[in-house]
Each structure stands twice: as structure tokens, then as C-alpha cells.
C-alpha positions as CSV (number, residue, x, y, z in Angstrom):
1,M,0.0,0.0,0.0
2,S,1.4,3.4,-1.0
3,R,1.8,6.1,1.6
4,I,-0.8,8.9,1.6
5,N,1.0,12.1,2.5
6,Y,-0.2,15.2,4.2
7,P,-0.7,17.9,1.6
8,F,2.2,20.3,1.2
9,S,-0.1,23.3,0.9
10,A,-2.0,22.4,4.1
11,I,1.1,22.9,6.3
12,V,0.6,25.7,8.8
13,G,3.0,28.0,10.6
14,Q,6.2,26.9,8.8
15,E,6.6,29.6,6.1
16,E,10.4,29.7,6.3
17,L,10.7,26.0,6.0
18,I,8.4,26.0,3.0
19,L,10.4,28.8,1.4
20,G,13.6,27.0,2.0
21,C,12.3,23.8,0.3
22,L,11.0,25.8,-2.7
23,I,14.4,27.5,-3.1
24,C,16.2,24.1,-3.2
25,I,13.7,22.8,-5.8
26,V,13.9,25.9,-8.1
27,N,17.7,26.3,-8.0
28,R,19.6,23.0,-8.2
29,S,23.0,24.7,-7.7
30,I,22.0,25.0,-4.0
31,D,23.5,22.0,-2.4
32,G,20.9,20.8,0.0
33,I,18.9,22.0,3.0
34,L,19.3,20.9,6.6
35,I,16.2,21.0,8.7
36,K,16.7,21.2,12.4
37,G,13.9,20.8,15.0
38,V,12.7,18.8,18.0
39,K,10.6,15.7,17.6
40,G,7.1,16.3,16.5
41,S,7.8,19.6,14.8
42,G,6.7,18.3,11.4
43,K,10.1,17.9,9.7
44,S,9.4,14.6,8.0
45,T,5.8,15.6,7.2
46,V,7.1,18.5,5.1
47,V,9.7,16.3,3.3
48,Y,7.3,13.6,2.3
49,S,4.7,16.1,1.2
50,L,7.1,17.6,-1.4
51,E,5.8,14.9,-3.7
52,D,2.7,17.1,-4.2
53,I,4.6,20.0,-5.7
54,L,7.6,18.4,-7.5
55,P,7.0,18.2,-11.3
56,E,6.9,14.7,-12.8
57,I,10.0,13.5,-14.6
58,D,10.4,11.5,-17.7
59,I,12.6,8.4,-17.3
60,N,13.9,5.9,-19.9
61,N,11.9,2.7,-19.4
62,N,13.7,0.0,-17.3
63,C,16.7,2.3,-16.6
64,N,18.4,1.7,-13.3
65,F,19.8,5.3,-13.2
66,N,16.7,7.3,-14.1
67,C,18.2,8.6,-17.3
68,N,16.4,11.6,-18.9
69,P,15.2,10.7,-22.4
70,T,16.0,14.3,-23.7
71,H,19.6,14.3,-22.4
72,R,21.2,11.6,-24.5
73,E,24.7,12.8,-23.9
74,N,24.3,12.0,-20.2
75,W,22.7,8.5,-20.6
76,C,24.2,5.6,-18.7
77,T,26.0,2.9,-20.8
78,E,23.0,0.6,-20.7
79,C,20.6,3.2,-22.2
80,K,23.2,4.2,-24.9
81,N,23.5,0.6,-26.0
82,R,19.8,-0.2,-25.8
83,F,18.6,3.0,-27.7
84,S,21.7,3.5,-30.0
85,N,19.6,3.4,-33.2
86,Q,16.1,4.3,-32.0
87,D,14.3,6.8,-29.9
88,A,14.2,6.1,-26.2
89,E,11.0,4.6,-24.7
90,F,10.1,6.5,-21.6
91,S,7.3,7.1,-19.0
92,S,6.5,9.8,-16.5
93,H,7.0,9.3,-12.8
94,K,6.1,11.2,-9.7
95,V,9.1,12.3,-7.7
96,K,9.1,10.6,-4.3
97,P,11.8,11.1,-1.6
98,V,14.4,8.3,-1.7
99,V,15.1,7.6,2.0
100,I,18.5,6.6,3.5
101,P,17.9,4.3,6.5
102,L,20.3,4.6,9.5
103,T,21.1,0.9,8.9
104,T,22.5,1.6,5.4
105,S,25.8,0.1,4.4
106,E,28.3,1.5,2.0
107,E,27.4,-1.0,-0.7
108,M,23.7,-0.2,-0.3
109,L,24.5,3.5,-0.7
110,V,26.9,3.6,-3.6
111,G,26.2,0.2,-5.3
112,S,27.9,-3.2,-5.5
113,I,29.0,-6.0,-7.7
114,D,26.5,-8.8,-8.4
115,V,28.3,-11.6,-6.5
116,E,25.9,-14.3,-7.7
117,K,26.4,-13.5,-11.3
118,L,30.2,-13.2,-10.8
119,L,30.4,-16.6,-9.3
120,K,28.1,-18.3,-11.9
121,S,29.4,-16.8,-15.1
122,G,32.4,-14.7,-14.1
123,E,30.7,-11.6,-15.5
124,K,31.1,-8.4,-13.5
125,S,27.8,-6.7,-13.2
126,F,26.9,-3.5,-11.2
127,V,24.0,-3.5,-8.8
128,P,22.8,0.2,-8.4
129,G,22.6,1.6,-4.9
130,I,20.5,4.3,-3.3
131,L,22.5,7.1,-5.0
132,A,21.5,5.7,-8.4
133,K,17.8,5.5,-7.4
134,A,18.0,9.1,-6.2
135,H,19.2,10.6,-9.5
136,R,16.9,13.5,-10.5
137,K,14.8,12.9,-7.3
138,V,14.9,13.9,-3.6
139,L,17.5,12.2,-1.4
140,Y,16.2,12.3,2.2
141,I,18.5,11.6,5.2
142,D,16.3,11.4,8.3
143,E,18.4,12.0,11.5
144,V,21.4,12.9,9.5
145,N,23.4,13.5,12.7
146,L,23.1,9.8,13.5
147,L,24.3,8.6,10.2
148,P,28.0,7.4,10.2
149,D,30.3,10.2,9.1
150,F,31.9,8.2,6.2
151,L,28.4,7.7,4.7
152,T,27.5,11.4,5.1
153,D,30.9,12.4,3.5
154,S,30.2,10.1,0.5
155,I,26.7,11.6,0.0
156,L,27.9,15.1,0.2
157,D,30.8,14.5,-2.2
158,V,28.4,13.0,-4.8
159,D,26.0,15.9,-4.2
160,A,28.8,18.4,-4.9
161,T,29.9,16.8,-8.2
162,G,26.7,15.2,-9.5
163,Y,28.5,11.9,-10.1
164,N,29.0,8.6,-8.2
165,T,32.0,6.5,-8.9
166,V,32.3,2.9,-7.7
167,E,35.5,0.9,-7.8
168,R,35.4,-2.7,-6.7
169,E,38.0,-5.5,-7.5
170,G,39.2,-4.1,-10.8
171,F,35.6,-3.0,-11.7
172,S,34.9,0.7,-12.1
173,I,31.7,2.5,-13.0
174,T,30.6,6.2,-12.9
175,H,27.0,7.3,-13.2
176,N,25.0,10.5,-12.8
177,S,23.6,11.2,-9.3
178,D,22.0,14.6,-9.2
179,F,19.4,15.0,-6.5
180,I,17.8,17.5,-4.1
181,L,19.5,16.7,-0.8
182,I,17.4,17.1,2.4
183,G,18.7,16.2,5.8
184,T,16.6,16.4,9.1
185,M,17.9,16.2,12.6
186,N,16.9,16.7,16.2
187,P,19.7,18.9,17.9
188,E,18.9,17.2,21.2
189,E,20.4,14.0,19.8
190,G,23.8,15.4,18.9
191,D,25.2,17.8,16.3
192,L,27.1,17.4,13.0
193,R,30.8,18.1,12.4
194,P,31.5,21.7,11.1
195,Q,32.9,20.2,7.9
196,I,29.6,18.5,7.2
197,L,27.4,21.4,8.2
198,D,29.3,23.6,5.7
199,R,28.3,21.3,2.9
200,F,24.6,22.0,3.3
201,S,23.9,25.3,1.4
202,I,21.0,26.4,3.6
203,S,19.4,25.4,6.9
204,V,16.1,26.0,8.7
205,D,15.6,25.8,12.4
206,V,12.0,24.7,12.8
207,Q,10.4,26.2,15.9
208,P,7.1,25.0,17.5
209,V,4.2,27.2,16.5
210,K,3.2,29.5,19.4
211,D,0.3,31.4,18.0
212,A,-2.8,30.0,19.6
213,T,-5.0,30.4,16.4
214,L,-2.4,28.6,14.3
215,R,-1.9,25.8,16.8
216,K,-5.7,25.2,16.9
217,E,-5.7,25.1,13.1
218,I,-2.9,22.5,13.1
219,I,-5.0,20.3,15.4
220,N,-8.1,20.8,13.3
221,R,-6.4,19.9,10.0
222,N,-4.7,16.8,11.5
223,I,-8.0,15.5,12.8
224,L,-9.7,16.0,9.4
225,F,-6.7,14.4,7.6
226,K,-6.9,11.3,9.7
227,K,-10.7,11.1,9.3
228,D,-10.6,11.1,5.5
229,K,-7.2,11.4,3.9
230,I,-8.5,11.3,0.3
231,A,-11.1,14.0,0.8
232,F,-8.6,16.2,2.8
233,R,-6.0,15.9,0.0
234,K,-8.6,16.8,-2.6
235,H,-9.5,20.0,-0.8
236,F,-5.9,21.2,-1.2
237,E,-5.4,20.0,-4.8
238,S,-5.8,23.4,-6.4
239,K,-3.3,25.0,-3.9
240,N,-0.7,22.3,-4.6
241,K,-1.1,22.9,-8.4
242,A,-0.7,26.7,-7.8
243,L,2.6,26.0,-6.0
244,M,3.7,23.8,-8.9
245,N,3.0,26.6,-11.2
246,T,5.0,29.0,-9.0
247,I,8.0,26.6,-9.2
248,E,7.7,26.4,-13.0
249,L,7.6,30.2,-13.4
250,A,10.5,30.7,-10.9
251,C,12.7,28.2,-12.8
252,S,12.1,30.0,-16.0
253,K,12.8,33.4,-14.5
254,L,15.9,32.5,-12.4
255,T,18.5,33.2,-15.0
256,D,17.1,36.7,-15.6
257,I,17.1,37.9,-12.0
258,K,19.3,41.0,-11.5
259,M,21.2,42.2,-8.5
260,Q,22.8,45.5,-7.6
261,E,26.6,45.4,-7.5
262,M,26.4,47.0,-4.0
263,F,24.7,43.8,-2.8
264,Y,27.6,41.7,-3.9
265,D,29.9,44.0,-2.1
266,L,27.8,43.7,1.1
267,V,27.9,39.9,1.0
268,V,31.7,40.0,0.6
269,E,32.1,42.5,3.4
270,F,29.7,40.7,5.7
271,C,31.3,37.3,5.3
272,S,34.8,38.6,5.7
273,E,34.0,40.7,8.7
274,K,32.2,37.9,10.5
275,N,35.0,35.3,9.8
276,I,32.9,33.0,7.7
277,D,35.1,30.1,6.5
278,G,35.7,29.5,2.8
279,H,33.6,30.9,-0.1
280,R,30.7,28.5,-0.2
281,A,28.6,30.8,2.1
282,D,29.2,33.9,-0.1
283,I,28.1,32.1,-3.2
284,A,25.1,30.4,-1.5
285,I,23.8,33.8,-0.2
286,I,23.8,35.3,-3.7
287,E,22.2,32.2,-5.2
288,T,19.6,31.9,-2.5
289,A,18.7,35.6,-2.7
290,K,18.2,35.4,-6.5
291,T,16.1,32.3,-6.1
292,H,13.9,34.0,-3.5
293,A,13.3,36.9,-5.9
294,A,12.5,34.5,-8.7
295,I,9.9,32.7,-6.6
296,E,8.2,36.0,-5.9
297,Q,8.4,36.9,-9.6
298,N,10.6,40.0,-8.9
299,D,13.0,41.2,-11.5
300,M,15.5,42.5,-9.0
301,V,16.9,41.2,-5.7
302,E,15.9,43.4,-2.8
303,L,17.7,43.8,0.5
304,R,15.1,41.7,2.4
305,H,16.0,38.8,0.0
306,L,19.6,39.2,0.9
307,V,18.9,39.3,4.7
308,Q,16.7,36.2,4.5
309,A,19.4,34.4,2.4
310,A,22.0,35.2,5.0
311,K,19.8,33.7,7.7
312,F,19.3,30.5,5.6
313,V,23.0,30.2,4.7
314,L,24.7,31.2,8.0
315,G,22.5,29.8,10.7
316,H,24.3,26.5,10.8
317,R,27.9,27.4,9.9
318,T,30.7,27.8,12.5
319,R,33.2,30.5,11.9
320,K,36.9,31.2,12.2
321,G,37.9,27.6,11.6
322,G,35.2,26.3,13.9
323,L,36.3,28.4,16.8
324,E,33.2,30.7,16.7
325,K,29.6,29.7,16.8
326,P,27.2,30.4,13.9
327,L,25.7,33.9,13.8
328,S,22.3,34.4,15.3
329,R,19.3,35.7,13.3
330,A,19.4,38.9,15.4
331,E,23.1,39.5,14.6
332,I,22.4,39.1,10.9
333,T,19.4,41.4,10.9
334,Q,21.3,44.1,12.9
335,W,24.3,44.1,10.6
336,F,22.2,44.8,7.5
337,A,19.9,47.2,9.3
338,V,22.9,49.5,10.1
339,R,23.7,49.7,6.4
340,E,20.1,50.0,5.1
341,K,20.0,53.8,5.1
342,K,23.3,54.0,3.2
343,I,22.0,51.5,0.6
344,K,18.8,53.5,0.0
345,S,20.8,56.7,-0.5
346,V,23.2,55.3,-3.0
347,S,22.4,54.4,-6.6
348,S,24.1,51.2,-7.7
349,E,24.7,49.7,-11.1
350,V,23.3,46.2,-11.8
351,Y,26.1,43.7,-11.3
352,S,27.2,41.9,-14.5
353,A,29.6,38.9,-13.9
354,S,32.7,39.3,-16.0
355,I,36.4,38.2,-15.7
356,S,38.7,41.0,-14.7
357,E,41.6,41.3,-17.1
358,D,44.1,42.1,-14.3
359,I,43.5,38.8,-12.5
360,S,45.7,36.0,-13.9
361,I,45.5,32.3,-13.3
362,S,49.1,31.1,-13.1
363,E,48.4,27.5,-14.2
364,G,46.3,28.4,-17.2
365,E,42.6,28.7,-17.4
366,L,40.7,26.0,-15.7
367,I,37.7,24.5,-17.5
368,L,35.5,22.5,-15.2
369,P,32.7,20.2,-16.2
370,P,29.2,21.3,-15.1
371,K,27.9,19.7,-11.9
372,K,24.4,19.1,-13.1
373,Y,23.0,17.4,-16.1
């Protein structure tokens, strides 16, 4: 029996979490969202309900790696051989979260060699793992802080590159593994290493709803859902479709979003002054702010988008090599508030990314393959 999920659009009082999820769906260059919250705060409910708003994907029939029929150049070896002289046969699929259990082994995660076939015929055959099943879907790690570090590192490495490479006993295979990464955790059960926290682009700290009216509505909706799940889901069908439409429009608008050059300068100044490690945070703030603007169908990034992006990106990152705690929301708000008047009084040109001629790369220009398909 298939799981009947609580409707995404029926979720109450978690607007920031909903926005964070939408941002990850719209902009695939954002490497994952970490959802922190105590038990019973609705973390898993939100993740499973994403199925309602994620667009269906076309997959080559009988493909173990979820190959996209319109991206022949990125097909797995099996699909290239099977459809070498004919059009691919495909079907549409709903995108459901692919869950990583805490009991997962390395072979279950990355894939393994078919031992039975190897012993019978001597043929080396690859058995796809969870990372293959998650390609072009949602990879969900519940209680990510309890997953062994070596498995978490493997997942984050694949998320950063978009590829999974398996080498076993002289056998080597590489396949696409591009997914929306979502991790949930209860901080009361332990934290993650700073190196792992840094690999999640954004995070949301889910707080219990305190407003009495909203809490009453949460109770009411849960009672109605349990009473008749089908009827309850049908009631929110149109709202789910509206969210799907919002995602589609945001995806098409994302590349056209503009940002003032002053905002780039602000991000650089802020991250440098606050001892933010590395450059992932700077890039993630810019990308998150642009995506937020695209979701709202704005043409330009506004300061409020930048402030919200900083809260998403910096709320879980330690600083100064792990010696300083993450910035609080109040600290972020205050820093930008001090500069708001100055920003309003200064006209700034729209930033256009270009390579400065006076910056040289000593080892020649580096051409890197794109992460995503």
C-alpha cells in the first residue's frame, strides 16, 4: 500500500521551511537543505509532502539510473547501448523522496558487484545503490546527525559533483547522481561536524508554533486528515497545483534575475568581517537571494531577500575555523539594518559577472565540467 502524504499546501505556521524547500527545488545549484527541529515539529511531514509540488520527470523505461530521455549525452551505458539506433522509450514518474535508513551500508548506498552473477558466469555486473535511485529525485536523510560520518561524507561528495564512482575488485563505473538533498535532525540527539554542516547550502531551524490560532488550526487539520485522507488531500489539490505553477515560473525566471553590485559588495564585506570560513557561504547567499526573488516573480533582488538568504545560509555554519559559533538571526538582521539607510541613498549599477583582465590564473585557465546534467 502506498503512503498517503499530508498535503504540502496544508502545512501551517512553517513559512520559512516551506520557502527553503522551494528554493532548493527551483535552484539545483543550491546543495541541500538541513532541517533542524525537536521531535514532532513536522520535519518529516514536510519532506514527504514535497511529492505534491515536485514536477513529474520522464525516465527511460527499465533504466536503473533514471536517465532523462531528452539528455542523450548523459545517458548511462545501458541506455546508450539499448537505444543506440532508436528513440528512447520513456514514461512519466512522480518524484518521491528516496530515504536513506540509518542501517544503510556503504554498498547499499553507492552500489555493489552482483556476486551471484560473478560466481556463476564470471561476469562483472553492477547493482545500483541508493545514489542511483535518487538521481533526479529527492534524497532524504532522516536523523542525518546519527548517520555514520563516512556515509555522510560520501553523500555530500556526490552531491557536490553530481556523479557517483564505484570501484570494486578491478571493476569501475561512474553514473550520474544529481538530487535534491534534504537532511533532518533533532539537535537534542547530537550535532554534525562543522565540515559536514558547511556542505549544506542552507538550513532552517524549525520552531514550534506558538500562535494559539495557528496551533488550533494545526489540530483541526490533522484531525480532518486522519478522518478522511483522500477528501482532505482533494481539498488542497488546487493550492498544490498553484505551487507547482509557481515553481515552474520561478525556474524559467531565475537566470534573468538582476542584483545591484552593491549587494555583492555587502555579502563579501559581511562574510569577511564575520569570519565566515571559505567561499561556499558567499556564493550560497547570492544564489539563495536570487532564487527567493524568482519565486516572488521579482526582476531584482531586494535587500530583504539578501537578509533572508544570509539567515538561511549562515544559521548552521561555524566561523573562524570552527572556533566561533554560527551567527544568530538577530546579529544578521542588525548588521544589515545598520547599512540599510546607506544602501537606500546610493544608486548602484546592476552587477554583471565578468572576468577581470588584471586577474591572472598562473596555471592556465581551468575549464571544469558542469555539476548538473
